[in-house]
N, CA, C and O atoms as a GROMACS GRO file, in nm:
protein
  260
    1UNK      N    1  -4.904  -4.682  -4.247
    1UNK     CA    2  -4.938  -4.712  -4.104
    1UNK      C    3  -4.958  -4.863  -4.099
    1UNK      O    4  -5.023  -4.922  -4.185
    2UNK      N    5  -4.898  -4.927  -3.991
    2UNK     CA    6  -4.906  -5.065  -3.967
    2UNK      C    7  -5.033  -5.074  -3.877
    2UNK      O    8  -5.051  -4.993  -3.785
    3UNK      N    9  -5.112  -5.166  -3.904
    3UNK     CA   10  -5.229  -5.197  -3.826
    3UNK      C   11  -5.231  -5.352  -3.803
    3UNK      O   12  -5.226  -5.432  -3.895
    4UNK      N   13  -5.238  -5.385  -3.673
    4UNK     CA   14  -5.238  -5.527  -3.645
    4UNK      C   15  -5.379  -5.589  -3.641
    4UNK      O   16  -5.471  -5.527  -3.589
    5UNK      N   17  -5.395  -5.698  -3.691
    5UNK     CA   18  -5.530  -5.763  -3.720
    5UNK      C   19  -5.603  -5.808  -3.592
    5UNK      O   20  -5.719  -5.851  -3.597
    6UNK      N   21  -5.528  -5.795  -3.466
    6UNK     CA   22  -5.593  -5.841  -3.353
    6UNK      C   23  -5.682  -5.762  -3.269
    6UNK      O   24  -5.757  -5.814  -3.188
    7UNK      N   25  -5.673  -5.631  -3.289
    7UNK     CA   26  -5.744  -5.539  -3.207
    7UNK      C   27  -5.865  -5.483  -3.295
    7UNK      O   28  -5.857  -5.474  -3.417
    8UNK      N   29  -5.964  -5.452  -3.230
    8UNK     CA   30  -6.075  -5.370  -3.272
    8UNK      C   31  -6.056  -5.231  -3.284
    8UNK      O   32  -6.033  -5.171  -3.179
    9UNK      N   33  -6.062  -5.155  -3.403
    9UNK     CA   34  -6.028  -5.016  -3.402
    9UNK      C   35  -6.153  -4.941  -3.367
    9UNK      O   36  -6.260  -4.971  -3.420
   10UNK      N   37  -6.142  -4.846  -3.281
   10UNK     CA   38  -6.264  -4.776  -3.232
   10UNK      C   39  -6.302  -4.657  -3.309
   10UNK      O   40  -6.224  -4.598  -3.385
   11UNK      N   41  -6.440  -4.618  -3.286
   11UNK     CA   42  -6.496  -4.505  -3.350
   11UNK      C   43  -6.408  -4.380  -3.333
   11UNK      O   44  -6.386  -4.302  -3.426
   12UNK      N   45  -6.352  -4.363  -3.197
   12UNK     CA   46  -6.268  -4.247  -3.173
   12UNK      C   47  -6.135  -4.249  -3.270
   12UNK      O   48  -6.086  -4.151  -3.325
   13UNK      N   49  -6.090  -4.383  -3.279
   13UNK     CA   50  -5.964  -4.392  -3.380
   13UNK      C   51  -6.006  -4.349  -3.514
   13UNK      O   52  -5.930  -4.273  -3.574
   14UNK      N   53  -6.105  -4.383  -3.565
   14UNK     CA   54  -6.148  -4.350  -3.706
   14UNK      C   55  -6.183  -4.191  -3.711
   14UNK      O   56  -6.151  -4.124  -3.809
   15UNK      N   57  -6.240  -4.144  -3.617
   15UNK     CA   58  -6.262  -3.987  -3.624
   15UNK      C   59  -6.146  -3.912  -3.622
   15UNK      O   60  -6.137  -3.812  -3.692
   16UNK      N   61  -6.047  -3.952  -3.543
   16UNK     CA   62  -5.919  -3.894  -3.535
   16UNK      C   63  -5.842  -3.910  -3.680
   16UNK      O   64  -5.782  -3.818  -3.734
   17UNK      N   65  -5.854  -4.034  -3.730
   17UNK     CA   66  -5.793  -4.070  -3.859
   17UNK      C   67  -5.838  -3.985  -3.969
   17UNK      O   68  -5.757  -3.942  -4.051
   18UNK      N   69  -5.976  -3.955  -3.977
   18UNK     CA   70  -6.047  -3.883  -4.066
   18UNK      C   71  -6.000  -3.742  -4.071
   18UNK      O   72  -5.974  -3.680  -4.174
   19UNK      N   73  -5.993  -3.693  -3.939
   19UNK     CA   74  -5.938  -3.554  -3.922
   19UNK      C   75  -5.800  -3.528  -3.969
   19UNK      O   76  -5.767  -3.423  -4.024
   20UNK      N   77  -5.713  -3.637  -3.944
   20UNK     CA   78  -5.582  -3.628  -3.975
   20UNK      C   79  -5.579  -3.622  -4.134
   20UNK      O   80  -5.508  -3.537  -4.188
   21UNK      N   81  -5.648  -3.704  -4.204
   21UNK     CA   82  -5.653  -3.711  -4.352
   21UNK      C   83  -5.694  -3.581  -4.413
   21UNK      O   84  -5.634  -3.530  -4.507
   22UNK      N   85  -5.808  -3.524  -4.349
   22UNK     CA   86  -5.861  -3.394  -4.395
   22UNK      C   87  -5.763  -3.288  -4.384
   22UNK      O   88  -5.744  -3.210  -4.478
   23UNK      N   89  -5.697  -3.280  -4.268
   23UNK     CA   90  -5.591  -3.179  -4.249
   23UNK      C   91  -5.473  -3.198  -4.339
   23UNK      O   92  -5.428  -3.106  -4.406
   24UNK      N   93  -5.422  -3.324  -4.341
   24UNK     CA   94  -5.306  -3.338  -4.423
   24UNK      C   95  -5.311  -3.343  -4.569
   24UNK      O   96  -5.216  -3.305  -4.637
   25UNK      N   97  -5.430  -3.392  -4.623
   25UNK     CA   98  -5.453  -3.366  -4.770
   25UNK      C   99  -5.539  -3.274  -4.816
   25UNK      O  100  -5.572  -3.269  -4.934
   26UNK      N  101  -5.587  -3.186  -4.714
   26UNK     CA  102  -5.688  -3.087  -4.744
   26UNK      C  103  -5.804  -3.141  -4.840
   26UNK      O  104  -5.821  -3.104  -4.956
   27UNK      N  105  -5.875  -3.225  -4.776
   27UNK     CA  106  -5.988  -3.298  -4.841
   27UNK      C  107  -6.105  -3.286  -4.751
   27UNK      O  108  -6.102  -3.240  -4.637
   28UNK      N  109  -6.213  -3.333  -4.817
   28UNK     CA  110  -6.340  -3.324  -4.746
   28UNK      C  111  -6.356  -3.455  -4.674
   28UNK      O  112  -6.286  -3.552  -4.704
   29UNK      N  113  -6.452  -3.460  -4.575
   29UNK     CA  114  -6.491  -3.576  -4.514
   29UNK      C  115  -6.520  -3.702  -4.590
   29UNK      O  116  -6.478  -3.813  -4.556
   30UNK      N  117  -6.599  -3.676  -4.699
   30UNK     CA  118  -6.628  -3.801  -4.793
   30UNK      C  119  -6.503  -3.852  -4.851
   30UNK      O  120  -6.487  -3.973  -4.864
   31UNK      N  121  -6.405  -3.758  -4.890
   31UNK     CA  122  -6.282  -3.800  -4.953
   31UNK      C  123  -6.203  -3.880  -4.856
   31UNK      O  124  -6.149  -3.985  -4.888
   32UNK      N  125  -6.196  -3.827  -4.733
   32UNK     CA  126  -6.118  -3.898  -4.623
   32UNK      C  127  -6.178  -4.036  -4.595
   32UNK      O  128  -6.112  -4.137  -4.569
   33UNK      N  129  -6.319  -4.028  -4.604
   33UNK     CA  130  -6.377  -4.160  -4.576
   33UNK      C  131  -6.345  -4.263  -4.683
   33UNK      O  132  -6.323  -4.380  -4.649
   34UNK      N  133  -6.342  -4.224  -4.815
   34UNK     CA  134  -6.319  -4.312  -4.928
   34UNK      C  135  -6.170  -4.358  -4.921
   34UNK      O  136  -6.140  -4.475  -4.944
   35UNK      N  137  -6.083  -4.270  -4.892
   35UNK     CA  138  -5.927  -4.288  -4.881
   35UNK      C  139  -5.917  -4.395  -4.778
   35UNK      O  140  -5.864  -4.503  -4.808
   36UNK      N  141  -5.966  -4.372  -4.650
   36UNK     CA  142  -5.952  -4.465  -4.551
   36UNK      C  143  -6.010  -4.603  -4.570
   36UNK      O  144  -5.952  -4.706  -4.536
   37UNK      N  145  -6.128  -4.600  -4.627
   37UNK     CA  146  -6.193  -4.726  -4.671
   37UNK      C  147  -6.090  -4.809  -4.750
   37UNK      O  148  -6.052  -4.920  -4.712
   38UNK      N  149  -6.047  -4.747  -4.865
   38UNK     CA  150  -5.954  -4.812  -4.958
   38UNK      C  151  -5.831  -4.867  -4.888
   38UNK      O  152  -5.793  -4.981  -4.914
   39UNK      N  153  -5.764  -4.789  -4.796
   39UNK     CA  154  -5.647  -4.824  -4.729
   39UNK      C  155  -5.657  -4.926  -4.625
   39UNK      O  156  -5.570  -5.012  -4.613
   40UNK      N  157  -5.769  -4.918  -4.543
   40UNK     CA  158  -5.790  -5.016  -4.438
   40UNK      C  159  -5.852  -5.142  -4.488
   40UNK      O  160  -5.800  -5.250  -4.459
   41UNK      N  161  -5.966  -5.137  -4.564
   41UNK     CA  162  -6.050  -5.260  -4.582
   41UNK      C  163  -6.023  -5.321  -4.704
   41UNK      O  164  -6.035  -5.444  -4.710
   42UNK      N  165  -5.982  -5.248  -4.816
   42UNK     CA  166  -5.938  -5.294  -4.949
   42UNK      C  167  -6.056  -5.379  -5.014
   42UNK      O  168  -6.037  -5.489  -5.067
   43UNK      N  169  -6.154  -5.328  -5.006
   43UNK     CA  170  -6.290  -5.396  -5.058
   43UNK      C  171  -6.335  -5.522  -4.986
   43UNK      O  172  -6.415  -5.601  -5.036
   44UNK      N  173  -6.274  -5.538  -4.853
   44UNK     CA  174  -6.309  -5.646  -4.778
   44UNK      C  175  -6.356  -5.588  -4.629
   44UNK      O  176  -6.267  -5.559  -4.549
   45UNK      N  177  -6.475  -5.575  -4.599
   45UNK     CA  178  -6.522  -5.519  -4.482
   45UNK      C  179  -6.511  -5.597  -4.354
   45UNK      O  180  -6.538  -5.548  -4.245
   46UNK      N  181  -6.469  -5.723  -4.372
   46UNK     CA  182  -6.450  -5.817  -4.275
   46UNK      C  183  -6.294  -5.831  -4.243
   46UNK      O  184  -6.256  -5.908  -4.155
   47UNK      N  185  -6.211  -5.760  -4.313
   47UNK     CA  186  -6.068  -5.756  -4.302
   47UNK      C  187  -6.014  -5.745  -4.148
   47UNK      O  188  -5.928  -5.822  -4.104
   48UNK      N  189  -6.070  -5.648  -4.075
   48UNK     CA  190  -6.042  -5.619  -3.928
   48UNK      C  191  -6.155  -5.665  -3.847
   48UNK      O  192  -6.162  -5.625  -3.731
   49UNK      N  193  -6.249  -5.749  -3.897
   49UNK     CA  194  -6.368  -5.779  -3.809
   49UNK      C  195  -6.483  -5.692  -3.822
   49UNK      O  196  -6.465  -5.573  -3.847
   50UNK      N  197  -6.600  -5.739  -3.807
   50UNK     CA  198  -6.725  -5.666  -3.824
   50UNK      C  199  -6.720  -5.544  -3.729
   50UNK      O  200  -6.757  -5.435  -3.772
   51UNK      N  201  -6.676  -5.558  -3.599
   51UNK     CA  202  -6.694  -5.434  -3.507
   51UNK      C  203  -6.608  -5.322  -3.561
   51UNK      O  204  -6.643  -5.205  -3.543
   52UNK      N  205  -6.499  -5.352  -3.624
   52UNK     CA  206  -6.411  -5.240  -3.662
   52UNK      C  207  -6.480  -5.173  -3.780
   52UNK      O  208  -6.482  -5.051  -3.788
   53UNK      N  209  -6.538  -5.253  -3.874
   53UNK     CA  210  -6.607  -5.188  -3.982
   53UNK      C  211  -6.733  -5.100  -3.921
   53UNK      O  212  -6.754  -4.986  -3.962
   54UNK      N  213  -6.804  -5.155  -3.831
   54UNK     CA  214  -6.917  -5.081  -3.772
   54UNK      C  215  -6.864  -4.940  -3.708
   54UNK      O  216  -6.928  -4.835  -3.720
   55UNK      N  217  -6.759  -4.948  -3.650
   55UNK     CA  218  -6.700  -4.828  -3.574
   55UNK      C  219  -6.658  -4.727  -3.691
   55UNK      O  220  -6.675  -4.606  -3.678
   56UNK      N  221  -6.604  -4.779  -3.797
   56UNK     CA  222  -6.568  -4.688  -3.922
   56UNK      C  223  -6.703  -4.622  -3.968
   56UNK      O  224  -6.702  -4.500  -3.982
   57UNK      N  225  -6.805  -4.681  -3.990
   57UNK     CA  226  -6.926  -4.634  -4.040
   57UNK      C  227  -6.988  -4.534  -3.943
   57UNK      O  228  -7.030  -4.424  -3.978
   58UNK      N  229  -6.990  -4.581  -3.817
   58UNK     CA  230  -7.039  -4.492  -3.719
   58UNK      C  231  -6.962  -4.350  -3.685
   58UNK      O  232  -7.017  -4.247  -3.646
   59UNK      N  233  -6.832  -4.367  -3.706
   59UNK     CA  234  -6.742  -4.247  -3.695
   59UNK      C  235  -6.789  -4.156  -3.803
   59UNK      O  236  -6.824  -4.040  -3.779
   60UNK      N  237  -6.789  -4.211  -3.925
   60UNK     CA  238  -6.830  -4.114  -4.046
   60UNK      C  239  -6.962  -4.066  -4.024
   60UNK      O  240  -6.981  -3.947  -4.049
   61UNK      N  241  -7.075  -4.146  -3.975
   61UNK     CA  242  -7.203  -4.085  -3.973
   61UNK      C  243  -7.202  -3.975  -3.868
   61UNK      O  244  -7.264  -3.870  -3.886
   62UNK      N  245  -7.134  -3.998  -3.762
   62UNK     CA  246  -7.137  -3.907  -3.644
   62UNK      C  247  -7.061  -3.767  -3.685
   62UNK      O  248  -7.097  -3.659  -3.637
   63UNK      N  249  -6.962  -3.781  -3.771
   63UNK     CA  250  -6.905  -3.657  -3.806
   63UNK      C  251  -6.976  -3.574  -3.924
   63UNK      O  252  -6.943  -3.459  -3.951
   64UNK      N  253  -7.072  -3.641  -3.991
   64UNK     CA  254  -7.132  -3.574  -4.094
   64UNK      C  255  -7.231  -3.463  -4.027
   64UNK      O  256  -7.267  -3.369  -4.097
   65UNK      N  257  -7.269  -3.472  -3.910
   65UNK     CA  258  -7.368  -3.380  -3.849
   65UNK      C  259  -7.302  -3.300  -3.736
   65UNK      O  260  -7.368  -3.217  -3.673
   0.00000   0.00000   0.00000
């Protein structure tokens, strides 16, 4: 998936992406979070800006409950 660096990715985007990964790879939410983190941020939480990372965390936290 190609991601442009100019836009902030939303919480809804990450929730949809987690669901896609869970369905496609038959994995848990935690596994989807880890895979998404590795793919998007590559150990650099500032890669797409602070807002995108915050949205990533909020999407995960909201889906846990």
